[in-house]
C-alpha positions as CSV (number, residue, x, y, z in Angstrom):
1,X,13.7,-8.2,-2.4
2,X,10.1,-8.6,-1.9
3,X,7.6,-7.0,-4.2
4,X,4.0,-6.5,-2.9
5,X,1.8,-5.2,-5.8
6,X,-1.4,-3.5,-5.3
7,X,-3.8,-3.7,-8.4
8,X,-7.4,-2.3,-9.2
9,X,-7.6,-0.8,-12.6
10,X,-8.2,-3.0,-15.8
11,X,-4.6,-2.4,-17.2
12,X,-3.1,-3.7,-14.0
13,X,-4.6,-7.1,-14.8
14,X,-2.6,-7.1,-18.1
15,X,0.6,-5.7,-16.4
16,X,0.3,-8.3,-13.4
17,X,0.4,-11.3,-16.2
18,X,3.1,-9.6,-18.2
19,X,5.5,-9.1,-15.3
20,X,4.3,-11.9,-13.2
21,X,7.7,-13.5,-12.8
22,X,9.2,-10.2,-11.0
23,X,6.4,-10.2,-8.4
24,X,6.3,-11.8,-4.7
25,X,2.8,-10.9,-3.8
26,X,-0.1,-9.4,-5.9
27,X,-3.1,-7.7,-4.1
28,X,-6.0,-6.9,-6.1
29,X,-8.4,-4.6,-4.4
30,X,-11.5,-6.5,-4.4
31,X,-13.0,-7.1,-1.0
32,X,-14.9,-5.1,1.6
33,X,-15.6,-6.2,5.4
34,X,-18.9,-4.3,6.2
35,X,-21.2,-4.6,9.3
36,X,-24.1,-6.8,9.1
37,X,-25.8,-6.0,12.4
38,X,-25.5,-4.0,15.6
39,X,-23.4,-6.9,17.5
40,X,-20.3,-7.0,15.4
41,X,-21.6,-9.2,12.6
42,X,-20.1,-8.7,9.3
43,X,-20.4,-9.4,5.8
44,X,-17.4,-9.9,3.1
45,X,-18.5,-8.0,0.2
46,X,-16.8,-7.6,-3.4
47,X,-17.0,-11.2,-4.2
48,X,-18.3,-10.6,-7.6
49,X,-15.1,-9.0,-8.6
50,X,-13.0,-12.1,-7.9
51,X,-11.6,-13.4,-11.2
52,X,-10.5,-17.0,-10.6
53,X,-9.2,-17.4,-14.2
54,X,-6.9,-14.6,-13.6
55,X,-5.6,-15.9,-10.4
56,X,-5.3,-19.3,-11.9
57,X,-3.3,-17.7,-15.0
58,X,-0.8,-15.7,-12.6
59,X,0.0,-18.9,-10.6
60,X,0.9,-20.7,-13.8
61,X,3.1,-18.0,-14.7
62,X,4.8,-18.0,-11.3
63,X,4.3,-20.8,-8.9
64,X,5.8,-18.8,-6.0
65,X,3.6,-15.9,-6.4
66,X,1.2,-15.2,-3.8
67,X,-2.5,-13.6,-4.4
68,X,-3.5,-11.6,-1.2
69,X,-6.5,-9.6,-2.1
70,X,-6.7,-6.5,0.1
71,X,-9.9,-6.4,2.5
72,X,-10.7,-2.9,3.7
73,X,-13.3,-2.0,6.5
74,X,-16.2,-0.1,5.5
75,X,-19.2,1.6,6.8
76,X,-18.5,0.8,10.8
77,X,-19.5,2.9,13.5
78,X,-17.5,2.9,16.6
79,X,-19.8,0.8,18.8
80,X,-20.2,-1.9,16.1
81,X,-16.4,-1.9,15.3
82,X,-15.5,-2.0,18.7
83,X,-17.8,-5.2,19.0
84,X,-16.1,-6.7,16.0
85,X,-12.6,-6.1,17.4
86,X,-13.3,-7.5,20.9
87,X,-15.2,-10.7,19.9
88,X,-15.1,-11.6,16.0
89,X,-11.6,-11.9,15.1
90,X,-12.1,-16.0,15.0
91,X,-15.1,-15.7,13.0
92,X,-13.5,-13.2,10.6
93,X,-10.5,-15.6,10.2
94,X,-12.7,-18.6,9.7
95,X,-14.9,-16.7,6.9
96,X,-11.7,-15.4,5.3
97,X,-9.9,-18.8,5.3
98,X,-12.9,-20.5,3.7
99,X,-12.9,-17.7,1.0
100,X,-8.9,-18.4,0.4
101,X,-9.6,-22.2,0.0
102,X,-12.4,-21.5,-2.4
103,X,-10.6,-19.1,-4.7
104,X,-6.9,-20.2,-4.3
105,X,-5.8,-17.2,-2.3
106,X,-2.5,-17.3,-0.3
107,X,-3.7,-14.7,2.4
108,X,-5.0,-11.2,2.6
109,X,-3.6,-7.5,2.8
110,X,-5.8,-5.9,5.8
111,X,-6.2,-2.1,5.8
112,X,-8.0,-1.1,9.0
113,X,-5.5,0.9,11.2
114,X,-6.2,4.3,9.7
115,X,-9.7,3.8,10.1
116,X,-9.6,4.7,13.8
117,X,-7.1,7.6,13.6
118,X,-4.9,6.1,16.2
119,X,-7.5,5.3,18.6
120,X,-8.6,1.8,20.2
121,X,-4.9,0.5,19.8
122,X,-5.4,-2.0,22.3
123,X,-8.4,-3.5,20.6
124,X,-7.0,-3.3,17.2
125,X,-3.8,-4.9,18.1
126,X,-5.8,-7.9,20.0
127,X,-8.0,-8.4,16.9
128,X,-5.2,-8.3,14.4
129,X,-2.8,-10.7,16.5
130,X,-5.8,-13.4,17.0
131,X,-7.0,-12.9,13.0
132,X,-3.2,-13.6,12.2
133,X,-3.1,-16.9,14.3
134,X,-6.3,-17.9,12.8
135,X,-4.9,-17.6,9.2
136,X,-1.7,-19.0,10.3
137,X,-3.5,-22.3,11.2
138,X,-4.3,-22.3,7.1
139,X,-0.9,-21.4,6.3
140,X,-2.3,-18.0,5.1
141,X,-0.4,-14.8,4.9
142,X,-1.6,-11.6,6.5
143,X,-0.1,-8.3,5.5
144,X,-1.1,-5.0,7.6
145,X,-1.4,-1.6,5.8
146,X,0.3,1.0,8.1
147,X,0.5,4.8,7.9
148,X,3.7,6.3,8.4
149,X,5.1,6.8,11.8
150,X,5.4,10.6,11.1
151,X,4.4,13.3,8.6
152,X,6.3,16.0,7.4
153,X,9.3,15.6,9.2
154,X,9.3,15.0,13.0
155,X,6.7,17.6,13.8
156,X,3.7,15.5,13.5
157,X,3.8,11.9,15.1
158,X,1.7,9.3,13.1
159,X,-0.8,6.9,14.4
160,X,1.4,3.9,14.1
161,X,4.6,4.2,15.9
162,X,7.3,1.7,17.0
163,X,5.4,0.4,20.1
164,X,2.7,-0.9,17.6
165,X,5.1,-2.0,15.1
166,X,6.8,-4.3,18.0
167,X,3.5,-5.5,19.4
168,X,2.6,-6.9,16.2
169,X,5.9,-7.9,14.3
170,X,5.8,-11.4,15.3
171,X,2.3,-12.3,14.3
172,X,1.9,-10.4,11.1
173,X,3.8,-11.6,7.9
174,X,4.6,-8.3,6.7
175,X,3.7,-4.3,6.9
176,X,2.7,-2.3,3.9
177,X,3.9,1.1,4.9
178,X,2.0,4.0,3.2
179,X,5.1,6.1,2.5
180,X,3.6,8.2,0.0
181,X,1.5,11.4,0.0
182,X,4.1,13.4,1.8
183,X,2.5,16.5,0.5
184,X,-0.9,17.9,-0.2
185,X,-2.6,20.6,-1.9
186,X,-2.2,22.8,1.4
187,X,1.4,21.9,1.1
188,X,2.5,21.3,-2.3
189,X,5.8,19.1,-2.9
190,X,7.3,15.9,-3.4
191,X,5.3,12.8,-3.2
192,X,7.7,10.8,-1.2
193,X,11.0,12.4,-0.4
194,X,14.0,10.1,0.2
195,X,14.8,11.4,3.6
196,X,11.3,11.0,4.9
197,X,11.4,7.4,3.7
198,X,14.7,6.9,5.5
199,X,13.1,8.3,8.6
200,X,10.0,6.2,8.4
201,X,12.0,2.9,8.4
202,X,14.2,4.1,11.2
203,X,11.5,5.3,13.1
204,X,10.1,1.8,13.2
205,X,13.2,-0.4,13.0
206,X,16.0,1.7,14.1
207,X,18.6,-1.3,14.4
208,X,20.3,-1.6,10.9
209,X,20.8,-5.2,11.6
210,X,17.5,-6.2,13.0
211,X,15.7,-9.1,11.0
212,X,12.4,-7.3,11.5
213,X,13.4,-4.7,8.7
214,X,12.7,-7.4,5.9
215,X,9.0,-7.2,7.3
216,X,8.6,-3.6,6.2
217,X,7.4,-3.1,2.5
218,X,8.4,0.4,1.9
219,X,5.5,2.1,-0.2
220,X,6.5,3.2,-3.7
221,X,3.9,5.3,-5.6
222,X,3.5,4.7,-9.3
223,X,1.1,7.7,-9.6
224,X,1.9,11.3,-9.2
225,X,0.2,14.6,-8.4
226,X,-0.6,18.0,-10.1
227,X,-0.9,21.1,-7.9
228,X,-2.2,24.8,-8.8
229,X,-3.8,27.7,-7.1
230,X,-7.0,25.8,-7.4
231,X,-5.7,22.9,-5.3
232,X,-4.3,19.4,-6.5
233,X,-5.2,15.8,-7.5
234,X,-3.6,12.6,-8.2
235,X,-2.7,11.9,-12.0
236,X,-1.7,8.6,-13.6
237,X,0.3,7.6,-16.5
238,X,-1.6,8.6,-19.6
239,X,-2.7,11.9,-18.0
240,X,1.3,12.6,-17.4
241,X,2.0,11.7,-21.0
242,X,-0.9,13.7,-22.4
243,X,0.7,16.7,-20.4
244,X,4.1,16.1,-21.7
245,X,2.7,15.9,-25.3
246,X,0.7,19.2,-24.9
247,X,3.0,21.4,-22.9
248,X,6.5,19.8,-23.4
249,X,7.5,21.2,-20.0
250,X,11.5,21.2,-18.9
251,X,12.1,18.7,-16.1
252,X,13.8,19.7,-12.9
253,X,15.5,17.2,-10.5
254,X,15.8,17.9,-6.7
255,X,18.7,16.3,-5.2
256,X,17.3,16.0,-1.6
257,X,13.9,14.8,-2.3
258,X,15.3,12.4,-5.3
259,X,12.3,13.4,-7.4
260,X,11.6,15.1,-10.8
261,X,9.1,17.9,-11.3
262,X,7.8,20.5,-13.9
263,X,5.9,23.2,-14.2
264,X,3.3,24.0,-17.1
265,X,0.5,26.6,-17.8
266,X,-2.8,26.0,-18.2
267,X,-6.3,28.1,-18.3
268,X,-4.1,31.3,-16.6
269,X,-2.8,29.1,-13.9
270,X,0.6,27.6,-13.0
271,X,0.4,23.8,-12.4
272,X,3.3,21.9,-10.9
273,X,3.7,18.2,-11.5
274,X,5.6,15.6,-9.5
275,X,5.5,12.2,-11.0
276,X,7.8,9.1,-10.9
277,X,10.8,8.7,-13.1
278,X,13.0,5.6,-13.8
279,X,15.9,7.6,-12.0
280,X,13.4,8.3,-8.9
281,X,12.3,4.8,-8.8
282,X,16.0,3.4,-9.0
283,X,16.8,5.6,-6.2
284,X,13.9,4.4,-4.0
285,X,14.7,0.7,-5.0
286,X,18.3,1.5,-4.0
287,X,17.4,2.7,-0.7
288,X,15.2,-0.4,0.0
289,X,17.8,-2.6,-0.5
290,X,20.4,-0.6,1.5
291,X,17.7,-0.6,4.6
292,X,16.9,-4.2,4.0
293,X,13.2,-3.8,3.3
294,X,10.8,-4.8,0.7
295,X,8.8,-2.7,-1.6
296,X,5.0,-2.2,-2.0
297,X,3.9,-0.5,-5.2
298,X,0.6,1.5,-5.3
299,X,-0.3,0.5,-7.8
300,X,0.4,-1.4,-11.2
301,X,-1.5,0.2,-14.1
302,X,-0.9,3.6,-12.8
303,X,2.5,4.0,-13.8
304,X,4.4,3.7,-17.1
305,X,4.9,0.4,-18.5
306,X,8.7,0.6,-18.6
307,X,8.9,1.2,-15.0
308,X,8.9,-2.6,-14.3
309,X,12.2,-2.9,-16.2
310,X,13.7,-1.9,-12.8
311,X,12.3,-4.7,-10.7
């Protein structure tokens, strides 16, 4: 099974080294593609965050491990972004290829699709295909981050659907599916219920025997959420442990969603927490194997260290 791992916090650096042998790809969240001018020109920023010694250490620990930094588009307007998508794919490809060679990268994870809210799909598809072709000339991987094809059941169609997948699947190395954040402060509930995960995969690749399923990396959150009458917010491992130590809550398990939750009282308000457990992670890894997908974890350093025993 392919394990693609995102990393941006300091503890994630240590986890990456400790469990390097278990991972297929690691994607440090270092880089941003930003506009340089009104003609579609661009700048790659975040270069000061690149840690070449860390990259070298990881590759010594696992010679098959691919380092594929995430690059996200920021601060673009529609007019400048349209010019980038239309005319600059080759320029972006050349710039990223040179950066990869200089820093011993194996490719990139591209986060762009959600930026446009489902608009300009033709231009986006054209840009991604050409960028992928340019990177492939240098044997570089391109993983595309994609939003889920549906939200909260089948009532709301997502901005990335089967047609989009089929247009890109022969060009992109893999798709990192953002199959988490199912619930929200407006509609509190599980982070990533099992039936929804299954639906997301089947919406994009309904054929169980399709070789394209292995290109899907099923999103697995290592963070959780806490909800109260005041709203909600994400929580990470040390916050979760602190809540357990202070309130000693009783866990409940939902057989449908496949997630644990608990409630506690603080400041005269009830709080409900949904956070991954060994059992919930095991169920999702098992589902990924049954469906023939890989796994994309967001993100190491946010979870508990014993989560990696299951990989």
